[in-house]
C-alpha positions in Angstrom: -147.6 -5.6 47.8 -146.6 -2.8 45.8 -145.4 0.7 47.4 -146.5 3.7 45.5 -144.4 6.3 46.5 -146.2 9.0 43.9 -149.1 10.8 46.3 -151.5 8.6 45.1 -153.4 10.2 48.5 -157.0 9.9 49.4 -158.9 13.0 51.6 -162.1 12.5 53.4 -163.8 15.5 55.3 -166.9 14.9 58.0 -168.2 17.8 59.3 -168.8 18.8 62.7 -170.4 16.8 65.3 -171.4 16.8 69.2 -171.8 13.8 70.1 -169.6 10.6 71.6 -169.1 9.7 68.3 -168.6 11.1 64.7 -169.7 9.3 61.6 -167.6 6.8 59.6 -165.5 8.4 56.5 -164.2 6.1 54.1 -160.5 7.1 53.1 -159.5 3.9 50.7 -161.7 1.4 49.5 -163.3 0.0 52.2 -161.1 1.6 55.0 -163.2 3.7 57.1 -162.1 6.1 60.1 -164.1 8.0 63.1 -163.3 9.9 66.6 -165.3 8.1 69.1 -165.4 9.7 72.8 -165.9 8.6 76.4 -167.3 11.8 77.6 -165.7 11.8 80.8 -163.4 14.5 82.2 -161.3 13.4 84.7 -159.4 15.3 87.3 -156.3 15.2 85.4 -158.1 17.5 82.7 -158.4 14.9 80.3 -160.9 13.0 78.1 -160.2 9.7 76.6 -161.3 10.0 72.7 -160.3 7.2 70.2 -159.2 7.2 66.3 -160.8 4.1 65.2 -159.8 2.7 61.9 -162.4 -0.1 60.5 -160.5 -2.3 57.6 -160.4 -5.8 55.8 -158.3 -8.3 57.5 -155.6 -8.1 55.3 -155.2 -4.6 55.0 -153.0 -2.7 57.1 -152.3 0.7 58.8 -148.9 1.3 60.6 -147.6 2.2 64.5 -145.2 5.2 66.0 -142.2 3.6 64.4 -144.3 2.4 60.8 -141.2 -0.2 59.7 -139.5 0.2 56.7 -142.2 0.5 53.7 -145.3 2.3 55.9 -146.0 5.8 56.7 -146.5 6.9 60.3 -150.2 7.8 62.0 -150.0 11.5 62.8 -152.7 14.0 64.0 -152.9 17.8 63.9 -155.1 19.1 66.2 -154.6 22.9 64.6 -157.9 24.1 64.6 -159.0 22.3 67.6 -161.1 24.9 70.7 -160.1 24.4 74.4 -158.1 22.0 73.5 -154.1 21.9 75.1 -152.6 18.8 73.6 -153.5 14.9 72.6 -151.3 11.8 73.4 -151.7 8.9 70.8 -151.6 5.9 73.2 -150.2 2.9 70.8 -151.0 -0.7 71.0 -148.7 -3.2 70.6 -148.2 -3.8 67.1 -147.2 -6.8 65.0 -144.3 -7.2 63.5 -143.9 -9.1 60.0 -141.4 -8.9 57.4 -142.9 -9.5 54.0 -140.9 -9.1 50.5 -137.9 -8.7 52.5 -139.1 -5.0 54.3 -139.8 -5.3 58.0 -142.8 -3.2 59.1 -145.3 -3.5 62.7 -148.7 -3.0 61.5 -152.3 -3.1 62.8 -154.8 -5.5 60.5 -158.0 -5.3 60.7 -160.4 -2.8 62.9 -158.1 -1.1 65.5 -159.1 1.8 68.1 -156.0 4.0 69.1 -156.9 5.5 72.5 -156.3 9.6 72.5 -155.4 11.1 75.8 -157.3 14.8 74.9 -156.2 17.6 77.3 -158.8 20.3 78.1 -158.5 23.5 78.6 -161.8 25.9 79.1 -164.8 25.2 78.6 -167.2 23.5 75.2 -163.6 21.5 73.9 -164.1 20.9 69.8 -161.3 18.7 68.9 -160.4 18.9 65.3 -157.9 16.3 63.9 -156.5 15.9 60.4 -155.3 13.0 60.2 -152.9 11.0 58.0 -152.0 7.7 57.8 -150.4 5.2 55.8 -153.4 2.3 54.3 -151.6 -1.0 52.1 -152.8 -3.9 50.8 -152.5 -4.8 47.9 -150.7 -0.9 46.8 -149.6 1.3 49.6 -151.6 4.8 49.5 -151.7 7.9 52.4 -155.1 8.3 53.5 -155.7 12.3 54.9 -159.5 13.0 57.0 -160.3 16.2 58.8 -162.7 14.9 61.4 -164.3 17.4 64.0 -166.2 16.3 67.1 -167.4 18.5 70.0 -167.9 15.8 73.7 -171.1 15.7 75.6 -169.2 16.4 78.9 -172.4 16.4 80.7 -173.2 12.5 80.7 -170.3 9.8 80.1 -171.0 7.4 77.0 -170.3 4.3 78.8 -169.8 2.1 75.6 -167.3 4.0 74.3 -165.5 4.7 77.7 -165.5 0.4 77.9 -163.9 0.0 74.1 -161.2 2.8 75.0 -160.2 0.8 78.3 -160.2 -1.9 76.4 -158.2 -0.9 73.6 -155.7 0.9 76.8 -155.7 -2.5 77.9 -152.9 -3.6 74.7 -151.4 -0.1 75.2 -147.9 -1.2 76.9 -147.3 -0.4 80.6 -143.5 1.5 81.5 -141.6 -1.3 83.3 -138.2 -0.2 85.0 -136.5 -3.0 83.5 -134.9 -4.3 86.7 -133.4 -8.2 86.6 -134.2 -7.8 82.8 -132.1 -5.4 80.9 -129.5 -3.7 81.6 -127.3 -0.9 80.0 -127.9 0.1 76.0 -125.3 1.6 73.8 -125.1 1.8 70.3 -121.9 -0.3 68.5 -121.0 2.0 65.2 -119.0 -1.1 64.0 -121.9 -3.2 63.7 -124.2 -0.4 63.1 -126.4 -1.8 66.0 -128.1 -1.3 69.2 -126.7 -3.4 72.1 -128.1 -4.3 75.5 -127.4 -6.4 78.3 -130.1 -9.0 78.9 -129.9 -9.9 82.9 -132.3 -12.7 82.6 -131.3 -15.9 80.3 -134.5 -16.9 80.7 -136.4 -13.6 79.6 -139.0 -14.3 76.6 -137.3 -11.3 73.9 -138.4 -12.7 70.8 -141.4 -9.8 70.6 -139.2 -7.3 71.3 -139.4 -4.1 69.3 -136.5 -1.5 69.5 -136.8 2.0 68.9 -135.2 5.8 69.5 -137.4 8.5 70.7 -139.1 10.6 68.2 -137.0 9.1 65.4 -138.6 6.6 62.7 -135.2 5.0 62.5 -136.0 1.1 62.3 -134.3 -1.9 64.1 -134.0 -5.5 63.5 -135.5 -8.7 64.9 -133.4 -9.1 68.2 -130.4 -11.6 67.9 -128.2 -13.1 70.9 -124.5 -12.2 69.5 -123.8 -13.3 72.9 -124.5 -15.1 76.2 -125.7 -11.6 78.1 -126.5 -9.5 75.1 -129.4 -8.6 72.2 -128.9 -6.8 69.2 -130.7 -4.9 67.1 -129.4 -3.9 63.9 -130.0 -0.5 62.2 -132.3 -0.9 59.2 -130.9 2.1 56.9 -128.8 5.0 58.4 -128.9 7.2 61.0 -127.0 11.1 61.8 -125.0 10.4 64.2 -126.4 13.5 65.7 -129.7 11.4 66.1 -128.2 9.0 68.4 -127.1 12.1 70.9 -128.6 11.6 74.1 -131.2 9.1 72.5 -133.6 7.3 74.6 -134.0 4.0 73.7 -137.8 2.0 73.9 -137.6 -1.6 74.3 -141.6 -2.9 73.4 -142.3 -6.6 74.1 -145.4 -9.0 74.6 -145.4 -11.1 77.4 -148.3 -13.1 79.4 -148.8 -10.6 81.6 -149.4 -8.2 78.0 -147.1 -5.7 76.8 -144.6 -3.6 78.4 -142.3 -1.0 77.5 -138.5 -0.6 79.5 -136.3 3.0 78.7 -132.9 3.1 78.5 -130.5 5.9 78.0 -128.2 5.1 74.7 -124.7 5.2 75.9 -122.8 8.3 74.6 -119.1 7.0 75.6 -120.3 4.5 72.4 -121.6 6.9 70.1 -119.3 8.0 67.5 -118.9 11.7 67.1 
C-alpha cells in the first residue's frame, strides 16, 4: 500500500434530489457514494438517513478513529435547510495491521447510518463529505450530495437497510463486572484499565478518547486483572485532561461500547 501525502484528491458533485436516495456519484476509481433516506420523521424530530459507499472488496475507508494511515470520514452540513444537526452512527470496524501500521477500516459496500435532526418543514440535507479511500494507493475523496426527503410516504426498503446497518453499531454498555477504572500511565504511555472478568474476551476491544484521533494499540494483559492499550504516537497532556475513554468491542450478542473517565490523578501535569 502506498500512502500519498500530497493531495491526490478526487472531488465529485451531485445535483439536488427530491427522493429517498440520490444518484450514485463516483469519488475514486470503482468507488461510488450516495445518500439514502427512510423518509420517516420520528417523534423526536429525527429522520434516519444513510451514507452508502460502494467499494471493491480490496478497497477500504475508515472509522471515526482511522488509525495510523487513514483519514476520518467527515460530513459538513453547512448549506442545509431545516436541518439542526447530523450524527454519524459508526458500525464496528475491522482492526488490521498492514505494513506495520494499525488501522480501523471498512471494506467493500458499507452503509453509515445518519441521525438527521429536522427543524422546520421541507428539510434539505446538503452533505459535504470528505473521506479516505485506500487500495494500492490512498487518496482523500470529496463529494457534495444533496437530498430532500419525502416525509409523507416512508421508504420501507431504505428504512430496512438503515436499520440493518444500525444492528452493527455498538450499543452502550455500563461495563459493570467487566471493566473498572481507567487511567493513563505516563511512564508506559498507555491506557490501563482494570479487567474485572478474567473470562471476558477482550481480543476485539478498541480504546479511543472521545473527540480526538489518538490511536492506541491492541489490548494486552500486562498482569492479571489489567488491560493495557499502548499509545501509538504522542499526546498533548491537555488532550488527556478530563478525557472520556471509549472501549468498543464485538461479542456473540453484538458490538458494545463502555465509557470510562480517564483518572485525572494519573495524568502528568
